[in-house]
N, C-alpha and C positions, 0 to 999 in steps of 0.2 A: 685426405677420404670428408668425403660430405655429409651428413648426417641428416635428416628432421629433428627441428627444434620442436618440442612437446610439452606441450602447457593443457593447462587441464584449470576449468571455470565451473566454479562452485555454483552458481541461482543461473536460473534460467528464463530474467528476466529483462527489464529492456538494460541495468545496467549488464548482464552477466553479455546478454546478444553486442550491445555498441563494447563494447571491452574484443571480440570474439572478431567481430567484423574491421576493428585497426589494427586489432593483433596480423592477422593475414595480410594486411596492406604495407605491413611492416617492413621499411627496406633493413636489411638481412647482415652480417657479416659473410663470408665465400664463404669460412667452416660449415655453414650451413644451407643445404639448397630447399630449403621450402617453411614454413612450419605448419602443423595440422590441429586442429583444438579438440577438447573433449567436454562439452557443456554437462554440467553431474544436477540432476533436482529433485527435491525430494517427492517433489509431484509427481504425478504418473505423467506431466502436460509442459508448455513450455509456455514463454513470458507472463510468468508469477506474474503482479501488482495489473499486469491488462486485465486478468480472467480471471484475476480474481480481489482483486482490491480497487476496480472500479465499476460507480452505480451501471448497473444491466442498460438505464437512459439513459447513455452518455455514448454515443455510435461513434460520433467523429474524434472521439479519445483513442476510441477504440482502433481506430483508419487506423492506428502507428503500426497496428498489425500490421499488416500487411506490407510495412519497409524491414518489421522483423524476419517476416518469411521468408524474403528475398536474400537476408541474409542467409537464414538456418538452410535456405536454396544450393552456397556453397560446399564441393568437389567436398574442401578444407574444414569442411565444423561438424561437427558427432552430435547426436542427442543422445541419453545416456537420463531416460528418468526415472519418478519408481526405486530411484536409487540415497537413502539418508545417511546422508554426514554424518557419521559420531554413531551411528548406533548401525550401517550396512560396512564404513569404510572409514579413517581416519587421514589423516597428517601425512605421517608414516606408511600407507600404503601407500597414499597416490603418486609420493616420493622412490617409487618400485619402479613408473611409467614414465613416470615426468618433471621434467626440467627447472619446471614453473608450475604454481596451484599461484589462480586469483579468485579471490573469496567475493559474491558478488550476490552473500541470499539475502539482502533487506532488511529491513523489522517486520514482522507476526504480529510482534503482541504488542497490545495497549500498555502506555504507561500508566504506571499506578499514580491514585490521585490518594495521599492522605490524608480525608478528613470523616466524622464521625458517618459515619450511617454509610459511609461508601460499600460495603456489603450486604447490606439489605435489600428484600429480595423487590425484583423491580426494577435494580440497579448493576448494569450494561458494561462493556467496554466496545469502543465503536467496531476493535478487530473482528469480537465476536461475530457480533451483527453481520457486518461488511463477508462475512465468509458466509456467513448463514445464508442470505439476500447472495448470493456470489456459489453455491452452491460447491462449494469447501467440500473434499470427502470428510475431511478428519474434525466437521463438529457436528451435532446431533442435526436430524432432520425435524426434527419441530423448533419454536421460537414462542419463549413465554408472554405473548400477549394475553393481555390482564383485559376482558372482559370490560371490566369498570377503568378502562385507563382509560380518559378520554384530551385528557389534558397531560401533556410530558414533555420533561427539562431537556435537549442538552447544549455539552456544556465545550464551550469552543467554538473560535469562528475561527477553520479550515477549510478546505477544499473536502476531503472525510466530515467532518460538521455541517456543513451544509447539504452531503448524499444523503444523510442518515433522516436533513431533517425532511427535505424531495419524496422518498422514498415513505417516511413516516407519513409524510400528507395527501400524499396523490391514493389512488385505489386503486386495487387488486386486480382490475381490467382492462386500467392505464399505463398498466407494465402488462399484463398479458402479452401482448404482443410484441418483448423483450427474450432475451434470450432465458429468462431462469426457471427452474427446472419446476418438471411439476406443486413440488414439495413445497415450493416455495410461494409459489401463485392461493394455493390453497391455503398456508399460514398467512398472507396477507389479507385473505376475507376475513381474517377472525381480529383482523386489529379496529381497534375502536376510535386513535385519536382521530382527534379535530383540529387542538388546538397545541400545537408545536412553540415547541416560547425554546429560544437559545439564545444563551449568555454570552458574551462578553468578558472580560475584566481590566480592556482596559476601550478607546474612545474607535471613534469609527476611521479615520486615518488611522491604526492601528493593527485593523483584522490579517488573515492574512489569504481571507480565500481569495478567488481570480475575477477582474467580471467581467467571462461568460460563465463560470458555474453563476455568480449573484445575478443576474440576468435569466436565466434559468430558472427561478426559484416561480416568475410569474406563468411562464408559459403554459401549464397546467391552469387550465380555466374554473378545474375545485379550488382552487388553493390565491387566497387573498397572501398576501405582504403585504407586513405591518411593521414598516420601523418609528421603535417608538420612542419620541422626544426626550423625553431620559434620560443623562446621559450623552448623548451625541452631541459632542461637548470638539474643540479643533485648541492646541495649544501652538505655545510658540515650536514647540516639537513637531504636533501630527502638521504643521503649515513648513514644518521645513521636510516633512514625509512627503508628500503632495509634489512639494515642489521637484524632490530630488525620483521620483518614478510617476512614470505617463500608470500606468498599470494602478499599481494607490488612485491618483487619483482619481480615474471612471471609476474605479470601486465606490468614494468617495461620494461621485455624479450621482451614481443612481441609489444611493443608500439615498439621499435626498430626495432624488427621482420619489422612492417609494415614499421617506418622509412626506409627502404631499401631496401624495393619489388616497384617492379616495375609495374605499371598500364596499367590492360590489358585491357583498353577502353571501362569497362561494361558501363551500359544506368542511374546505379545512380552513386552517391559519396557520403560516408562519408570522410568527413574534420577532424580534429583535431586539436587543436588549441591551444595552450599552452602563460601560460602568458597574455591572456587576457582580461582585467577586465570589463564588461558591463556598459557604464554609462549615456547612452538612448539610449530609441527607435527611428528613425528618425522617423517621416511623413509626406505623402503630403492633402489637405483637407482629414483629420481625419483616416487614410488610415499606415498601416504601409509599411513604402521604403528602409527604410537601420537600418544596427546598429553600434551604435558609442562606439569603444572600448578605455579601456588607457589601453598601456601595460606597465604591471606589468616585475621587478626583482627579483631574490628571496633574503632573504637577511640574510644568512649560515645559519638562524634554519629551515628551509625551507614552509617561509614565507614568505609573498611581497612588494614591496613597490611599491610606483607608480611612474615612469618617467616623469609623463608632456606630454607623447606624445603621441597622439590618433590615431585612426584611422575607414576613417567608410569602411563600409562591406554592398553592394548594398542586400540584403535580402528583399524577399515581406512576410515574416511571419517569428515572432518571437517564439518559446515555453520556458517556462522559468521554470526546474525542479532543485531547487534548493533547495527543501526539504519537507512536508507534517506536517501538521500542527492542530494540534485538534481540537475538539468543548468544546466548554465548555458546561459545562456540570449539569446540574439541581438540587439543594440540595448540589454544592461538592465546595469551593472552587477553582482558577481555576489562574495558574500563567501567566499572560500572557505575557511574556516575551518571557519562555520556551518553553507557548501549553500545561505546562502537568500539572495537578492534583494534590500539596503539599506534598508531601511524605517522610515515613522514611523506609527506605528496602519497603516499600509498603504498609503499615500504610497510609491512610489520611493521613493526620496536617493541625490543621485547623488551619486562620487568626495565632490565640495570641501561636500557637508550640504545644496546644492539640491533643491527636487523636478522628477520627473522630468515635463513639464504631459503631464495625462494617464494616464499611467500607476498603473496599484494594485499591490494582489501580495493575495493570498486563501491561503489553508491552508496548507499546507506548504512549497510555497514565500516565504512569509511569514514562520511561526514556528520552519522544524522537524518533523520528524518525530515529532510526539510529542501526546502527547494523542487520543482518540474520538473513529469519524464524526460525533456532534450536538454534537459541538466547534469544526467548522470550520462552526457556523452565528452562532455565537453573533462570531467569528472573520467570515466575510462583512458581520458588519450594524455592526462597527467601520469594516470599507474603503468601505464604499457610505454609509454618513453621514459622512463623508468626501467620497468626492466630488459626496455632497451639497453643499456647504459648499465646492467647490470649482470649481463650471457657473458662475459670474461670470467664470471665467480661460479657460474652454474653448475650445478655436479650434473654433469649427467646420468638421466635411471639407466637403471639393475637390465632393465627391459623396455626398450625403444621402439618395438616394431607396433607398428599401430594398434594389430590386431591382440597381444597381450593386454591390453586389461578386459576386450569384450573374453575372455578364458579366464583374468581372473574373478568374474562377476558370473559367468556359468558355472566356476570351482565350486562356489559360495552359494549359487541354487541359488539364487536373487531374480526374481524375474523383474528384468526391466523393459523399459520400450523405449521405443525410435521416435525419430523423425520422418520414419516408412508409416511406426505404427501410430505417429502421429495424425497423419492427415488421414489415413484408416477413419479414425475417433471423429478428426473433424468431419470428412465423411457420413460416419452416420448420425452428428448432432444436429445438420442440414437436413438430413432424412425428414428428423424429427421432427422439423420443423416442418418441412412442407407438406408431411403429413394433417397439418392441419388446421382446422379450419380456420383462423385465423393471419394472417399472413406473418411472418415467423423468420427468422430468415437459420435460428438452432436452439435447441432444446439441450442445455446441458444433460448429462448422463453424471449422474454424481456419486456412487458407493465405489471406492479407488477399484476395488476389485474387475470391476465392471470395463471401469471404463484403460484396467490393464489385460482383465481379458479379447477384448475389444481390439486394443492396439496389436498384442502376439498374435491373433488369429490364425 
């Protein structure tokens, strides 16, 4: 007698949706008649990073949602939003209803930067700012823009660092045509930033942003991009990196073009500095008043060493964009140093090295917050391949019928949202965009209770 393979995926971002898609297309042994997947997310909405981690002025990246929409339209895949793993349910609860559980919860928090002054007022983490301008329901509605903060530092040279620099340098009206919520538009009007200084610890061949992100800095007529020649060095390790990666070569080419370009006199400027290692945030009366960096030099391998020479930069705010860090998930082991769940190719591994039966990971919770969104496809494929290899050893759930999980959530009084509910919210947000005098595709609803109410109406 055959039965359905039942799998839960915790996390409705690209990693979780790609894993679900690959799983529903997998070839199953004869004892299974098919596979059904339930995607569970703490947010009332699907798409994770695409909705709440990508800058609103990046419509091309958001085109990925169209592909994710098609996956979510599969009748073998269901969505349960507004369900918080660790609070509403845990691994042992899920194992009552599923043969296997795949965790694709990503990385939501800022990685710590342990330097003096990092906790001063005016010192911010990238994740908090991104969630604010992307309208995440769990952050404050107001951002602490200081009226005197005309000069700002951004620490880190990944795509998130460039996103933050660009959002700070653009005007509120430039961003009003995007999907930003009304509170974000009103908040950006209070932003006094004129100069954004982006600091890289190493040289131009070691930066982590993509050529597209870098080119887009200059698309605004209100922004001059200034690459400073100090520290713009290419050692032997840098040349090896350029030869090994076409993308890295393009990045260096774009930086060199900026380096040679004359300023236009635009009202706002983004400065990019190389070989500057932040060592202290300077403060007075509890408020950021500057940043101290140590000048570094390349050591021939692409890494750097300190010179013992320091420089103070007068800035009134600091945004650290040095990487994200995953949450420690209830019932799973956790690697504190790397911010990931210990795993072997996607199989969750206990402290003693043995696999945790029926538990898998994919995406950033598996390998750390590195790589582009597209990299999650191959990552998910590896995890699903291992799950297929383990089918004989998986324990069948006590409640295998598909509707059992719905009844469980109902019995707990959890106000979960569904894919049909998301389609209602999606239509509602698009209607809000249509109602504006400027051309806007949508306006995001921010409060969690409002999103849940619209989705469940």
